[in-house]
C-alpha positions in Angstrom: 0.2 0.0 -0.1 2.2 2.6 -1.1 1.9 6.4 -0.8 3.0 9.5 -2.5 2.0 13.0 -1.4 3.1 15.9 -3.5 2.4 19.3 -4.1 2.7 21.6 -7.3 4.1 25.2 -6.9 3.1 25.5 -3.4 5.8 28.4 -2.3 7.6 31.0 -4.4 10.8 29.1 -3.8 9.6 25.3 -4.9 8.0 24.0 -8.1 7.5 20.4 -6.4 7.6 18.9 -2.8 7.2 15.3 -2.7 7.4 12.7 0.0 6.5 8.9 -0.7 6.7 5.7 0.9 7.0 2.4 -1.2 5.7 -0.6 0.6 7.0 -4.1 -0.8 7.5 -7.6 0.3 10.9 -7.6 2.1 12.2 -10.5 -0.1 11.7 -8.9 -3.4 15.0 -7.7 -4.0 15.8 -4.2 -4.8 18.7 -1.7 -5.0 18.5 1.7 -3.6 18.2 4.9 -5.0 21.4 5.6 -7.1 22.4 7.0 -10.5 22.3 3.9 -12.5 25.6 2.7 -14.2 23.8 1.9 -17.4 22.1 5.2 -17.4 24.3 7.7 -15.6 21.5 10.4 -15.8 18.8 8.5 -14.1 18.3 8.7 -10.4 16.0 5.9 -9.2 15.9 2.6 -7.2 15.9 -0.5 -8.8 13.8 -3.6 -8.8 16.3 -6.6 -9.2 13.4 -9.0 -9.9 12.0 -7.3 -12.9 14.6 -4.6 -13.7 11.8 -1.8 -13.7 11.7 1.2 -11.0 8.7 2.9 -8.9 10.2 6.5 -8.7 13.0 8.1 -10.7 14.3 11.7 -12.0 16.7 12.1 -14.6 19.3 15.2 -15.1 17.2 16.5 -18.0 13.8 16.9 -15.4 12.0 13.8 -16.3 9.9 12.5 -13.6 8.0 9.3 -12.9 6.4 7.4 -9.9 3.9 4.7 -10.0 1.6 2.7 -7.6 -0.5 -0.2 -7.9 -4.1 -0.1 -8.3 -5.6 -2.6 -6.0 -8.7 -4.8 -7.5 -9.4 -8.0 -5.5 -8.3 -11.1 -7.8 -6.9 -9.1 -10.4 -3.4 -9.8 -10.2 -1.8 -12.0 -13.4 1.5 -13.0 -13.0 1.8 -13.3 -16.7 1.0 -9.5 -17.1 4.0 -7.2 -17.8 6.1 -5.3 -15.1 4.8 -1.9 -14.1 8.1 -0.7 -13.2 8.9 -0.9 -17.0 6.3 2.2 -17.4 8.3 4.2 -15.0 11.8 3.4 -16.6 10.3 3.7 -20.1 9.3 7.1 -19.4 12.4 8.3 -17.8 14.8 6.9 -20.4 12.6 8.0 -23.5 12.6 11.2 -25.1 8.7 11.8 -26.3 6.5 14.0 -24.3 4.6 13.2 -21.5 1.7 13.8 -23.7 2.6 11.4 -26.4 3.8 8.9 -24.0 0.6 8.9 -22.4 -1.2 8.4 -25.7 1.4 5.6 -26.4 0.1 3.5 -23.3 -3.5 3.5 -24.4 -3.0 0.5 -26.8 -1.0 -1.4 -24.3 -2.2 -0.5 -20.9 -4.4 -3.7 -20.2 -1.3 -5.8 -20.5 -0.5 -4.7 -17.0 -2.1 -5.3 -13.7 -3.6 -2.0 -12.3 -1.8 0.9 -11.9 -1.6 4.8 -11.3 1.1 6.6 -13.1 2.5 10.2 -12.6 4.9 11.4 -15.5 6.0 14.7 -16.6 8.7 17.6 -15.6 8.8 20.0 -12.9 6.7 22.5 -14.8 3.9 20.1 -15.8 3.0 16.8 -14.5 0.5 14.2 -15.5 -1.8 11.5 -14.2 -2.9 8.5 -15.6 -4.3 5.0 -14.6 -5.6 1.7 -16.4 -8.7 1.7 -14.1 -9.8 5.6 -13.6 -11.0 7.7 -16.4 -9.2 10.3 -18.4 -6.0 11.6 -17.9 -5.3 14.7 -16.0 -2.8 17.5 -16.1 -1.9 18.3 -12.4 -2.1 22.1 -11.7 -1.1 23.9 -8.7 -2.3 22.3 -5.6 -1.6 19.3 -2.9 -2.3 15.7 -4.1 -2.3 12.3 -2.5 -2.1 8.8 -4.4 -1.9 5.1 -2.7 -3.3 2.2 -4.3 -6.9 3.7 -5.5 -7.7 6.9 -7.2 -5.6 10.1 -7.1 -7.0 12.0 -4.0 -9.2 9.0 -2.9 -10.9 9.2 0.5 -8.6 6.5 2.1 -7.6 8.2 6.0 -3.8 8.3 5.1 -4.3 9.8 1.6 -6.8 12.4 3.2 -4.6 13.0 6.4 -1.4 13.2 4.5 -2.6 15.8 2.0 -3.7 17.8 4.5 -1.3 17.6 6.9 1.5 18.3 4.2 -0.4 21.5 3.1 -0.3 22.7 7.1 3.5 21.7 7.2 4.1 23.8 4.0 1.7 26.7 4.4 3.5 27.3 7.9 7.4 26.8 7.0 8.7 23.6 4.9 9.8 21.3 7.2 11.8 18.1 5.7 11.7 16.8 9.3 7.9 17.2 9.2 7.6 15.4 6.0 9.6 12.6 7.6 7.4 12.5 10.4 4.5 12.5 8.3 5.7 9.4 6.5 6.4 7.7 9.7 2.9 7.8 10.9 1.5 4.4 11.9 -2.1 5.3 11.9 -4.9 4.9 14.7 -5.6 1.1 13.6 -8.4 1.9 11.4 -8.0 0.4 7.7 -5.7 2.2 5.4 -4.7 5.0 8.2 -1.1 3.8 8.4 1.5 5.7 6.2 4.2 3.5 7.6 3.9 -0.2 7.6 5.9 -2.9 9.2 5.7 -6.8 9.5 7.7 -10.0 9.2 7.2 -10.3 5.5 5.8 -7.0 4.1 6.3 -3.4 4.7 7.8 0.1 4.3 10.9 -0.3 2.2 11.7 3.2 1.1 10.8 6.9 2.2 11.8 9.5 -0.3 11.5 13.2 -0.3 12.1 15.0 -3.5 12.1 18.9 -3.8 12.9 21.1 -6.8 13.3 24.9 -6.4 12.8 27.4 -9.3 16.6 27.3 -10.0 16.0 23.7 -11.1 17.8 22.2 -8.3 16.9 19.1 -7.0 17.4 17.5 -3.6 16.5 13.8 -3.4 16.8 11.9 -0.2 15.8 8.5 0.3 15.8 6.3 3.6 15.4 2.4 3.4 14.2 0.0 6.0 14.1 -3.8 6.4 11.7 -6.0 8.2 9.9 -4.9 11.1 10.7 -1.2 10.1 14.4 -1.4 11.1 16.1 1.5 9.5 18.8 0.5 7.1 20.5 3.2 5.4 19.9 6.8 4.0 21.4 8.5 1.3 21.3 11.9 -0.2 21.4 13.7 -3.8 21.7 17.0 -5.0 21.9 18.3 -8.9 20.7 20.7 -11.3 18.4 20.1 -14.2 
């Protein structure tokens, strides 16, 4: 049950502020965020099972992130890996609008997904289960494993908490605290999940300012929510 909270053009300083949790089975092998040896301009984690990624950005400013769209009984192990959608956009050169158009004939070859792509100046949202593509304008957004800005408690709470944090004064520590929230016991209330087999594997905070300076931080976790490592990257696009 991943979570992506983000805001577009929230302050005179920032174009984009994003805070995300990646939830996955602990036994699914992955590499933490880094610039890829095979593609040195790409900063992303890597799914070692299928070769794709869940969130990344390039030095040219292409950005993409994905979550699963959960439908009971839908999962088909023969379908294509959703992580390739993120990777294909990041490594491509066609516009976000044309990329979304190219997905339409093949989108049902994938299990349910929500996909955000674009550049710091314009982001797009698409899903193979929810209506029309959307251009995302200024505002606060939350995405988990349902529709964009769904009514799940962690999405609604996350959006409002992010808004309060940033309107008061941007605080990276506050965003980490938000991502670490373990809820109140109600369904879909916890941002951070932990167990013996499945949970939050990575926290990511990404900011892009109006001078096109990118700051990308990632914290990784092992089973039962034990902290593993932290990495930080800064560059200009």
